[in-house]
C-alpha positions in Angstrom: 0.1 -0.1 0.1 1.2 3.6 -0.9 0.7 6.8 0.9 -2.1 7.9 -1.7 -4.0 4.6 -1.1 -4.0 5.1 2.8 -6.7 6.5 4.6 -5.9 9.6 6.7 -8.8 9.1 9.2 -6.1 8.0 11.8 -3.5 10.6 10.8 -1.9 12.3 13.8 -1.6 15.6 12.0 -5.3 15.4 11.0 -6.5 14.5 14.5 -4.2 17.2 16.1 -5.7 19.7 13.7 -9.2 18.6 14.8 -8.3 19.9 18.1 -6.0 22.8 17.6 -6.1 23.6 14.0 -7.9 26.8 14.1 -6.4 30.4 14.1 -8.0 31.5 17.3 -7.2 28.4 19.2 -3.5 28.7 18.3 -3.5 32.3 19.6 -5.2 31.3 22.8 -2.4 28.7 23.2 0.4 31.3 22.5 -1.0 33.5 25.1 -1.4 30.7 27.6 2.2 29.7 27.3 2.9 33.4 27.8 1.1 33.5 31.1 -2.5 34.6 30.2 -5.0 32.8 32.3 -8.1 34.9 32.4 -11.0 35.1 29.9 -11.1 39.0 30.1 -7.2 39.0 29.4 -7.4 36.7 26.4 -10.5 38.6 25.2 -8.6 42.1 25.2 -5.2 40.5 24.0 -6.2 38.5 21.0 -9.3 40.7 19.9 -11.9 37.8 19.2 -15.5 37.9 20.2 -16.6 36.5 23.7 -18.7 33.8 22.0 -15.6 32.5 19.9 -13.5 32.6 22.9 -15.9 30.8 25.0 -16.3 28.0 22.4 -12.6 27.6 21.9 -11.7 27.6 25.7 -14.5 25.0 26.1 -13.0 22.9 23.3 -9.5 23.3 24.8 -10.7 22.4 28.3 -12.7 19.4 27.0 -9.8 18.1 25.1 -7.6 18.2 28.3 -5.2 20.9 27.0 -6.4 23.5 29.5 -7.9 23.1 33.0 -10.0 25.6 34.9 -8.9 26.8 38.3 -11.5 28.9 40.4 -10.6 32.3 41.5 -12.5 35.1 43.0 -11.7 38.8 43.1 -12.9 40.7 46.1 -16.5 41.8 45.7 -16.9 39.9 42.6 -18.5 36.5 41.6 -16.3 33.4 41.2 -14.6 32.9 38.0 -12.2 30.4 36.4 -8.5 30.7 35.2 -7.5 28.7 32.3 -4.2 27.0 33.0 -2.1 24.6 30.6 -2.2 21.0 31.5 0.8 18.7 30.7 -0.9 17.8 27.5 -1.1 21.6 26.8 2.5 22.1 27.6 3.4 19.4 25.2 2.2 21.7 22.5 5.0 24.2 23.3 7.4 22.9 20.8 4.6 23.3 18.0 4.1 26.9 18.8 8.1 27.3 19.0 8.3 25.9 15.5 5.5 28.0 14.1 7.4 31.0 15.7 10.6 29.8 14.1 9.0 29.5 10.7 7.3 33.0 11.1 10.5 34.8 12.0 12.0 33.3 9.0 9.3 33.8 6.4 6.6 36.1 7.8 8.1 38.7 10.0 7.4 42.4 9.5 10.2 44.9 9.3 9.7 45.8 13.1 11.1 42.6 14.2 9.8 40.0 16.5 7.2 40.7 19.4 9.0 38.3 21.8 12.5 37.0 22.0 12.8 33.6 23.4 16.3 32.8 24.9 17.8 30.0 26.9 17.9 31.3 30.5 21.5 29.8 31.1 23.2 31.5 28.3 20.8 33.9 26.6 21.0 32.2 23.2 17.8 32.3 21.1 15.9 29.0 21.2 15.2 27.0 18.1 13.3 23.9 17.3 15.1 21.0 15.7 14.0 17.4 14.8 15.9 14.5 16.3 15.7 10.8 16.3 15.3 8.8 19.6 19.1 8.0 19.3 20.0 11.7 19.9 21.0 12.5 16.3 19.8 15.9 16.2 19.1 18.5 13.5 17.7 16.2 11.0 16.5 17.4 7.6 13.7 15.6 5.5 16.6 14.1 3.5 17.6 12.2 6.7 14.4 10.4 7.4 12.3 7.6 5.9 8.7 7.8 6.1 6.8 4.4 6.0 3.2 3.4 6.5 2.5 2.5 10.0 0.8 -0.3 11.9 -2.3 2.0 11.7 -2.5 2.4 8.0 -5.7 1.4 6.3 -6.9 1.5 2.7 -8.8 4.5 1.8 -12.6 3.7 1.3 
């Protein structure tokens, strides 16, 4: 069976995009990684409607990417903060890869909005692909892609 004959219903890229593959969702995750936790702060910083924000936060919470933590400002009703779970933090390399690509190909003349550097040496952080045997900085020419055990014929 070849790639074009394989069904993509079980494709991890497709399943991931089903959860996070929408612009507003990625921007919510970007802000959550950078410490935004409250609905009003997401709303003001990203600039999306309250209805869309509510929907995306609900989906991210249902998917286990965010969790809610109650808080209460003095004199106000109880509300929830949204915090990344371990599953949510595991998306950090994806966000960093998007940032790296954007800085290389889509950056405006004013430069990046955020510099991410290694705390120990202050060097810029970059994303690399490596194999499980610690061979790092692989390119597409260095890898072989074969259909996996979950591959099925397209209907």
